[in-house]
Every structure is written in structure tokens, then in C-alpha cells.
C-alpha positions in Angstrom: -1.6 256.6 227.6 -3.8 253.8 228.7 -0.8 251.6 229.1 0.9 254.1 231.5 -2.2 254.7 233.6 -2.7 251.0 234.1 -2.7 250.0 237.8 -0.7 246.8 237.1 2.4 248.5 235.7 4.3 248.4 239.0 3.4 244.7 239.6 6.6 242.8 238.7 4.9 239.4 238.7 2.6 240.6 235.9 5.4 242.1 233.8 8.2 239.4 234.1 7.8 235.9 232.8 7.9 233.2 235.5 11.2 231.3 235.8 13.4 234.2 234.6 15.3 234.3 237.9 15.8 230.6 238.1 17.2 230.6 234.6 19.5 233.4 235.3 20.8 231.7 238.5 21.4 228.4 236.6 23.3 230.3 233.9 25.5 232.0 236.5 26.2 228.6 238.2 27.1 227.1 234.8 29.5 230.0 234.2 31.2 229.5 237.5 31.5 225.7 236.9 33.0 226.2 233.5 35.6 228.7 234.8 36.5 226.5 237.7 37.1 223.3 235.5 38.6 225.1 232.5 42.1 223.8 233.4 40.9 220.2 233.5 39.5 220.2 229.9 41.0 217.5 227.7 40.8 217.7 224.0 41.0 214.6 221.9 41.6 214.7 218.2 42.3 212.0 215.5 44.6 212.8 212.6 43.7 211.0 209.5 46.6 210.4 207.0 45.5 210.0 203.4 47.7 208.0 201.1 49.2 210.1 198.3 48.7 208.7 194.8 51.5 209.2 192.3 51.1 209.3 188.4 47.3 209.6 188.8 45.5 212.5 187.2 41.9 213.5 187.2 39.7 214.4 184.3 40.5 218.1 184.5 44.2 217.5 184.3 43.8 215.0 181.4 41.8 217.6 179.5 44.5 220.3 180.0 47.2 217.9 178.8 45.2 216.9 175.7 44.6 220.5 174.8 48.3 221.3 175.3 49.3 218.4 173.1 46.9 219.5 170.4 48.3 223.0 170.5 51.9 221.7 170.1 50.9 219.4 167.2 49.0 222.3 165.6 52.0 224.5 165.7 54.1 221.8 164.1 51.5 221.3 161.4 51.4 225.0 160.7 55.2 225.1 160.3 55.0 222.1 157.9 52.3 223.7 155.9 54.3 226.9 155.6 57.4 224.9 154.3 55.2 223.2 151.8 53.7 226.5 150.6 57.3 227.9 150.2 58.3 224.8 148.1 55.2 225.2 146.0 55.9 228.8 145.4 59.5 228.0 144.3 58.2 225.2 142.1 55.8 227.7 140.4 58.7 230.0 139.8 60.7 227.1 138.2 57.7 226.3 136.0 57.5 230.0 134.9 61.2 230.2 134.2 61.1 226.9 132.2 58.1 228.1 130.2 59.9 231.4 129.4 63.1 229.5 128.4 61.1 227.2 126.1 59.3 230.2 124.6 62.6 232.0 123.9 64.3 229.0 122.4 61.3 228.2 120.3 61.5 231.6 118.7 65.2 231.9 118.3 66.5 228.3 117.6 64.8 226.6 114.7 66.3 223.2 115.6 65.3 223.3 119.3 62.9 220.5 120.1 62.1 220.2 116.4 61.5 216.5 116.0 57.7 216.1 115.8 55.9 214.8 112.8 52.8 217.0 112.7 49.8 217.3 110.3 51.6 220.1 108.3 54.6 217.8 107.9 52.3 215.1 106.4 50.7 217.6 104.1 54.1 218.6 102.7 54.9 215.0 102.1 51.5 214.4 100.4 52.0 217.4 98.1 55.5 216.0 97.1 53.9 212.6 96.5 51.3 214.1 94.1 54.1 215.8 92.2 56.0 212.5 91.9 58.9 213.8 94.0 60.9 212.0 96.6 58.9 211.6 99.8 59.9 210.8 103.4 56.9 209.0 104.8 56.8 206.4 106.0 59.9 207.0 108.0 62.8 204.5 108.1 63.3 202.3 111.1 66.3 204.3 112.2 64.4 207.5 111.8 61.3 206.3 113.8 63.5 206.0 116.9 64.4 209.7 116.6 61.3 211.6 115.4 58.0 211.5 117.1 54.6 211.4 115.5 52.2 213.6 117.6 49.2 211.5 116.6 50.9 208.2 117.6 51.1 206.7 121.1 53.8 204.2 120.1 56.7 203.8 122.6 60.2 204.8 121.4 63.1 202.7 122.5 65.4 205.8 122.4 63.2 207.4 125.1 63.7 204.6 127.6 66.8 206.1 129.3 65.1 209.5 129.4 61.9 208.1 130.9 63.2 205.9 133.6 64.3 208.7 136.0 61.3 210.9 135.5 59.0 207.9 135.9 60.7 207.0 139.2 60.3 210.6 140.4 56.7 210.7 139.3 56.0 207.4 141.1 57.5 208.7 144.3 55.4 211.8 144.1 52.3 209.8 143.3 52.9 207.5 146.3 53.5 210.5 148.6 50.5 212.5 147.3 48.3 209.4 147.4 49.3 208.7 151.0 48.4 212.3 152.1 45.1 212.2 150.1 44.1 208.9 151.7 45.0 210.1 155.2 43.0 213.3 154.6 40.1 211.2 153.3 40.3 208.9 156.3 40.3 211.8 158.7 37.3 213.3 156.9 35.4 210.1 157.1 36.1 209.8 160.9 34.9 213.3 161.6 31.9 212.7 159.4 30.9 209.6 161.3 31.2 211.5 164.6 29.0 214.3 163.2 26.4 211.8 162.0 26.2 209.6 165.1 26.9 212.1 167.8 24.2 214.5 166.7 21.3 214.7 169.1 18.2 216.9 169.5 15.9 217.3 172.5 12.4 218.8 172.1 10.9 220.2 175.3 8.2 222.7 176.0 8.8 225.4 178.6 9.2 229.0 179.5 12.1 230.6 181.2 11.1 233.9 182.9 13.5 236.3 184.7 11.9 239.1 186.6 13.6 241.4 189.0 11.4 243.5 191.4 12.8 246.5 193.3 10.6 247.7 196.1 10.5 251.3 197.2 9.5 254.7 195.9 12.6 256.7 196.5 15.1 258.1 194.0 17.6 255.3 194.4 15.0 252.6 194.1 13.7 254.2 190.9 17.3 254.3 189.4 18.0 250.7 190.3 14.6 249.6 188.9 15.2 251.4 185.6 18.7 249.9 185.4 17.6 246.3 186.0 14.4 246.4 183.9 16.3 245.3 180.8 17.2 242.0 182.5 13.6 241.0 182.6 13.3 238.3 179.9 10.8 235.7 178.9 12.1 232.9 176.7 10.2 229.9 175.3 12.2 226.7 175.0 11.3 224.2 172.3 14.4 222.4 170.8 17.9 221.9 172.1 20.7 220.5 169.8 24.4 219.9 170.0 25.2 220.6 166.3 27.2 223.7 167.0 29.6 221.6 169.1 30.1 218.9 166.5 32.9 219.0 163.8 31.8 220.0 160.3 34.4 218.4 157.9 34.5 219.3 154.3 35.8 216.9 151.6 38.6 217.8 149.2 37.3 219.2 145.9 38.0 217.3 142.7 40.8 218.8 140.7 41.6 217.8 137.1 45.1 218.2 135.8 45.7 218.4 132.0 49.1 218.0 130.5 49.6 219.7 127.2 52.5 219.7 124.8 54.6 222.9 125.1 55.3 222.8 121.4 51.6 222.7 120.5 50.9 225.6 122.8 53.6 227.7 121.1 52.4 226.6 117.7 48.9 227.8 118.5 50.2 231.3 119.3 52.9 231.3 116.6 51.5 229.4 113.5 53.9 231.0 111.0 56.9 230.1 113.2 55.6 226.6 113.4 55.4 226.3 109.6 59.0 227.5 109.4 60.1 224.9 111.9 58.2 222.1 110.1 59.7 223.1 106.7 63.2 223.1 108.3 62.6 219.7 109.8 61.3 218.2 106.5 64.3 219.6 104.6 66.7 218.3 107.3 65.3 214.8 107.2 65.4 215.0 103.4 69.1 215.9 103.4 69.9 213.1 105.8 67.9 210.7 103.7 70.0 211.6 100.6 73.2 210.5 102.5 71.6 207.4 104.0 74.4 205.1 102.9 76.9 207.3 104.6 74.9 207.4 107.7 74.5 203.6 107.7 78.2 203.1 107.4 78.7 205.5 110.3 76.2 203.6 112.4 77.8 200.3 111.5 81.3 201.6 112.4 80.0 202.8 115.8 78.3 199.5 116.5 81.3 197.4 115.6 83.6 199.6 117.8 81.2 199.4 120.7 81.0 195.6 120.4 84.8 195.1 120.5 85.3 197.7 123.2 82.6 196.2 125.5 84.9 193.3 126.5 83.8 189.9 127.6 80.0 189.5 128.1 77.3 186.9 127.4 77.1 187.9 123.8 80.8 187.6 123.0 81.0 184.3 124.9 78.1 182.9 122.9 79.7 183.9 119.6 83.1 182.5 120.7 81.7 179.1 121.8 78.5 178.7 119.8 78.2 174.9 120.4 78.9 175.0 124.2 77.1 178.2 125.1 74.4 178.3 122.4 71.7 177.9 125.0 72.3 181.5 126.2 70.0 182.7 123.4 67.2 182.4 125.9 68.6 185.5 127.6 68.0 188.8 125.8 71.5 190.1 126.9 73.2 187.2 125.0 71.4 187.8 121.7 72.8 190.1 119.0 71.2 193.4 118.3 70.7 194.8 114.8 73.9 196.6 113.7 71.9 199.7 112.7 68.7 200.2 114.7 69.8 198.2 117.8 66.7 196.0 118.0 67.4 192.7 119.7 67.2 189.6 117.5 64.5 187.0 118.2 65.2 183.9 120.1 64.8 181.6 117.1 66.3 183.0 113.9 64.9 180.2 111.7 61.3 181.1 112.2 61.8 184.8 111.3 62.7 185.2 107.7 63.1 189.0 108.0 66.3 188.7 110.1 69.7 188.1 108.5 73.0 187.0 109.9 76.4 187.6 108.2 77.7 184.3 106.9 81.4 185.3 107.5 83.0 183.3 110.3 84.8 186.4 111.7 81.7 188.6 111.7 78.5 187.1 113.0 76.5 190.4 113.3 72.8 190.3 112.9 70.5 192.5 110.8 66.8 193.1 110.8 64.9 192.9 107.5 64.4 196.6 107.0 67.9 197.7 107.8 69.3 194.8 105.7 67.3 196.1 102.7 68.5 199.7 103.3 72.1 198.5 103.4 71.7 196.9 100.0 71.5 193.3 101.2 75.2 193.3 102.3 76.9 193.4 105.6 78.5 196.7 106.2 80.6 195.3 109.1 82.5 193.2 106.5 82.9 196.1 104.0 86.6 197.0 103.6 85.7 200.7 103.1 84.5 200.7 106.7 88.0 200.5 108.1 89.0 203.6 106.1 86.0 205.6 107.5 87.5 208.0 110.1 85.9 211.3 109.6 82.9 210.8 112.0 82.5 214.4 113.0 81.3 215.4 109.5 78.7 212.7 109.6 77.5 213.5 113.1 73.8 213.0 113.4 73.1 213.8 117.1 69.6 214.3 118.1 68.6 217.9 119.1 68.0 218.3 122.8 64.3 217.8 123.6 62.7 220.0 126.2 
């Protein structure tokens, strides 16, 4: 009311700032000048052309490509692992079927894989020796190549052909498995080095506070204040580390593989059956020992036929021209084997008194000392009865198939 009743209210000079009219007039003139010269305005602009770069990618694009490549490789590795798991499952089924087949044949066929000289076999032979009966141990040289002593690690020459192929397969598997294990170990060592040297920790003291204030006393302000009150936090910072971001590799656990004889496993579960098999084996060897002379003649006949059917070789050339090609004895393929056991003769026959050579000019076969004594100190290849021996099927002494 005092402002209205003031006597200066109608005085324009007191109520209006000085210079307002001049400013208004200048602004109006500027408007007219701008409208009058609007057609004469010239705009100048400069277009800058940037050179486009090809085959250049930034860090973000590089990261995306690396992640995409890892995803593709991961898919391929998962497929390869699935194939390996399927092969392992099939291999496990094959092992189960082979074990079941061995189990069934062990219980049904008394001659199946029955060629092992066990402790019970030696006990039987010892009891016969105490009773002054005919014994089998020690085995003859020809028998040692056929039967296996479970307590001996001696290598059998008859097992050479059966061991070459499995050894090559095992070596291939060992090389493959060793390669994968070494690659796995190398990858583990690389990740472990990254984990050890890339780990870092920062220790800092501080407080992080978050407080939201909503002013007002109304209903809406109260609702918003209650809604945002849970966001108010106070956190104390002490240590920051990058361990959650580092790889955590784990080494392959140590696995021990133990190979056990199938026959020993079955003998543990079926001891009575094992005794029956050992008794059968002992009696079988005893019967064959009784007809040893007949077996020796059969072996001699087979060796003589194999020698003459083999054709020209280093051995036959050395025997045909002893003076000219006698130096071929340095080669094992040119030396004569024993007519019975097949052992190759030594290089110098004069220094080994146990070996014998037939004195006949048309024979020339060699004998080891043990087989010579078993044959009665005579060459069976020169025996006239050898030519009349034709019934070889009745004397067949083939080895039983080993599992």
C-alpha cells in the first residue's frame, strides 16, 4: 500500500532505467539493416575430405574378432572331445566283451590259454620227484618256447611275431598320448605363469558414500524418499585385486595303470578250476614228453621241407659254395638254425663245443647241444625213416590260442 501511495509512481524517469529507449532504437535499426542486406549474405564453407583406410581395425574390432575365433575353436574342440568320449565308450564295451569271452572260455575249455607254469604246477612236479617218478621240470628247450613261467621275465622267441604288431600299436598310442599330455602341461604352465606374474593388489584407504536427499513434505515426496532410501550406502575401501579376472589352471592328476594277467584274476575267483587246468596241462606235457622222439622227427621233417622249399637264399648259397661264400657267416640270415628249436648257430662253430653239424656232405644241418642230446646224438635229417614219415596230422602239436 505504501508503494501505491508513493508520489513518484507516475514519474517515468524514476521507474525506467536510463538508456532503454536508445537500446530499443538501436535494436530496431539493426533489424532493419539485417532484413535489408539479407539477400547479400555470402556463406563460405570448407569441406574436409578424410582419407579412408582399408584393412585397418581398431581395438574394439580386434577384440570382437578374437572372441569370435575363440568361440569357433571352442566349438571344434567340444566336437573333438565328444568323438573321443564316444571312442572311449566303445573301447570300454570292447574290453567288457573281451573279459566276458575270456571268462566263458576259461570255464568251458580246459585247453584255452592253458600254457602257464604256475606254482601249483611246480608243486605237482616236486611231489612226483619225491616219489621217484618221471618229472617234467626243467622243461626241454623246445618246450620252453611254448610254455610260459609266470615267475620268469625271460623273452620267448616264439612270441616275437605276436609282439611286433602290438608293440607298434602301443608305441603309436604312447607317442600320441604323450604329445597330448605335453601340450596340456605346456598350456597349464603358460596359464600358471600368467596367474603368478599378472596378479596385482592395490591397498587404499577411503570411503564411498551415496546419499540421496528428497526435499518436500508431500505425499509424493515421502513415497520417493522411502523408495530411494535403500540406495544410501556407505562402503569402506581397503584392498583392490585382479585375481577374479586371472585364469586358474589345474594340473592333471596322477593316474596309475596296473596290468594284471587275466588268467591270474580268473584263478583267484575259481581256484578249483585253476587246479583242474594245471593238472590237465601237466598231463598233456607228460604225454608229449613220452612221445618226444616222434615229435623230434616231425620237427626235423618240417624243418627239412621248409629249407628245401625256401628256394635260393644266403643260407643255401653259403652251403653250396662254402669256400667262395663262407664269409657270409657274419650275417645271421646266412647261418644255419637248429633243426629242432630254430636257434641260430653262432658265428664261430669251433669255439662253441655244444653245437654240432652233420658230417654228411649232402646234409650240413646244425644242431644245438641240448637238441642233439635229445635226438640221441644223431642227425634226424639223415635218418632213412624220416622219408617214410607222412602222417603229420596225428603228430600235430599246435599251440593253443593264447588270449
